[in-house]
KEDO-51754 format. One line per 5 residues: number of its first residue (from 1); their letters; for each residue x, y, z of C-alpha. Coordinates in steps of 0.05 Angstrom, whole numbers. Layout:
// KEDO-51754
NUM) a) X:Y:Z; ...
END
This chain:
// KEDO-51754
1) meklt) -539:-393:-21; -560:-379:51; -611:-324:57; -579:-256:69; -610:-202:111
6) lgeeg) -602:-127:110; -582:-83:167; -625:-25:190; -581:34:167; -552:59:102
11) elpvr) -574:64:31; -602:0:1; -545:-13:-50; -494:-2:6; -531:-49:53
16) iaaai) -539:-103:-1; -466:-98:-20; -447:-103:53; -490:-165:63; -459:-201:3
21) rdaiv) -389:-179:25; -402:-207:94; -424:-273:64; -359:-276:24; -316:-259:85
26) egrli) -352:-310:129; -345:-365:76; -419:-372:60; -400:-351:-11; -335:-381:-35
31) sdqrl) -286:-363:-91; -313:-375:-161; -384:-388:-135; -438:-359:-179; -484:-309:-145
36) pseqe) -559:-313:-155; -585:-274:-214; -603:-200:-207; -677:-220:-207; -666:-272:-153
41) laeqf) -627:-223:-111; -680:-170:-121; -733:-218:-96; -690:-242:-38; -676:-171:-14
46) gvsrp) -744:-143:-33; -715:-88:-77; -713:-70:-151; -663:-98:-201; -629:-30:-211
51) tvrea) -616:-28:-136; -584:-97:-139; -545:-76:-201; -516:-17:-163; -497:-62:-104
56) lkrla) -461:-109:-152; -423:-51:-183; -398:-32:-113; -374:-103:-102; -340:-106:-170
61) aqsli) -304:-40:-154; -276:-74:-92; -253:-133:-135; -298:-179:-93; -338:-203:-153
66) rtqrg) -330:-208:-229; -382:-212:-283; -383:-257:-344; -427:-254:-405; -461:-310:-442
71) atgga) -504:-370:-425; -459:-391:-368; -446:-319:-346; -468:-280:-286; -434:-251:-225
76) fvnrl) -381:-295:-191; -342:-288:-126; -272:-265:-144; -209:-297:-119; -177:-233:-92
81) sydda) -102:-229:-101; -53:-193:-55; -34:-148:-113; -107:-127:-125; -117:-115:-50
86) asqli) -51:-77:-44; -70:-26:-98; -134:-11:-60; -96:-6:6; -46:43:-25
91) ttstl) -103:88:-49; -138:86:18; -74:99:57; -57:158:12; -126:188:22
96) llsmn) -123:177:97; -56:212:102; -78:272:60; -148:280:86; -129:273:159
101) avdfe) -66:316:154; -22:263:187; 41:298:210; 109:278:182; 136:250:247
106) tacea) 76:203:255; 81:178:183; 157:169:189; 152:132:255; 100:84:229
111) ryale) 132:72:162; 202:55:189; 175:15:248; 136:-30:200; 194:-37:151
116) racvp) 244:-54:205; 198:-111:226; 211:-142:158; 287:-138:162; 300:-204:200
121) faaar) 257:-242:151; 287:-207:91; 358:-224:114; 339:-297:124; 295:-307:63
126) rkadh) 321:-260:10; 328:-288:-60; 376:-266:-113; 323:-228:-152; 306:-186:-91
131) vvamr) 378:-164:-82; 385:-153:-157; 323:-108:-155; 351:-68:-97; 418:-58:-130
136) aeirr) 385:-39:-196; 349:17:-161; 414:39:-127; 448:44:-195; 388:84:-221
141) qalpd) 391:131:-161; 464:145:-176; 450:171:-246; 469:245:-248; 412:266:-294
146) ltdes) 356:229:-257; 297:275:-242; 271:285:-171; 207:250:-190; 244:190:-218
151) fcasd) 290:188:-157; 230:186:-111; 198:130:-152; 263:91:-148; 266:103:-73
156) vafhr) 197:71:-66; 217:12:-111; 280:-1:-70; 241:-6:-5; 187:-49:-36
161) alvda) 241:-97:-58; 267:-99:13; 198:-113:40; 184:-166:-12; 249:-200:6
166) agnpv) 217:-220:72; 179:-272:33; 113:-260:70; 55:-237:25; 14:-215:85
171) lsyql) 71:-169:108; 81:-144:37; 7:-128:33; 5:-93:100; 67:-52:84
176) agave) 43:-31:15; 6:27:45; 65:46:89; 117:45:34; 78:67:-27
181) amqpl) 34:118:8; 78:145:64; 145:144:27; 122:191:-28; 96:239:26
186) mnmit) 163:238:60; 200:245:-6; 158:306:-25; 176:341:40; 250:324:43
191) ftars) 273:316:-29; 299:388:-35; 344:381:26; 370:310:23; 436:287:-5
196) reriv) 427:235:-60; 497:210:-46; 478:198:27; 415:161:7; 452:118:-43
201) alhta) 505:102:9; 453:81:60; 414:40:9; 479:6:-12; 494:-12:60
206) iadai) 424:-40:69; 429:-82:6; 498:-107:26; 472:-128:94; 411:-163:66
211) dagda) 453:-198:14; 500:-222:70; 441:-244:113; 461:-195:168; 395:-172:198
216) taadt) 429:-132:254; 470:-91:205; 410:-79:160; 367:-56:218; 422:-9:242
221) vlael) 428:24:174; 352:28:166; 348:62:234; 402:111:211; 361:125:148
226) aayts) 299:138:191; 338:186:235; 367:221:173; 297:229:143; 270:259:208
231) alaed) 329:307:212; 317:329:140; 244:344:155; 265:386:215; 315:424:172
236) vrrar) 261:437:120; 213:460:174; 264:509:203; 281:537:135; 208:549:119
241) saraa) 197:582:186; 257:627:175; 232:647:106; 163:661:133; 192:703:190
246) gmtg) 234:742:139; 174:757:96; 133:783:154; 191:819:188
END
């Protein structure tokens, strides 16, 4: 392996992990390649083995490497899957939204703009199982005894099926954060005010359009759903303001 060098800032384990990560990203370390031993890395970086061990733990937590025991064991460069990366993206997106207090309008605008970009591909490339998944969630959403939490989860699953119908794993990965992080945020704000019947009707129209390969119709209904979601948020905001004013009046 080509010699790696450390930057000038940051804690040693962080800098070592970053150097190895850069080597993976740049192709100097390839999938399934065995990394040097902890001792070899310690000598290469001029640090202790515990410091190297901590750096490797950081890389493993990012799914960039895996460890194997035994005579042929060691640390190996992982072949990162879209599913593995998506779960990390969802967590990061959720934290960003909550920690930075992203307003509802910004989240809604981004989430639907990204999803609408998938509609032409979904209409052209959808497979039977994508449509089946969307319709299964619609049937679930129509159940009279479905809890709010389950309805929100089904809402997310419906939109993920729509995104996956685009048949582009890069788009599905990029949209994982938008759908699975932003959608629950929007559901939490609007679920008390929305009409399940209206949501089911809009979802049905989207599924019908995708099934028919009609991208224009699907985009129109998705835009209507976005407008409805924004209007619900405004209604909730007004109601809260009215209650607050009544309590202080």
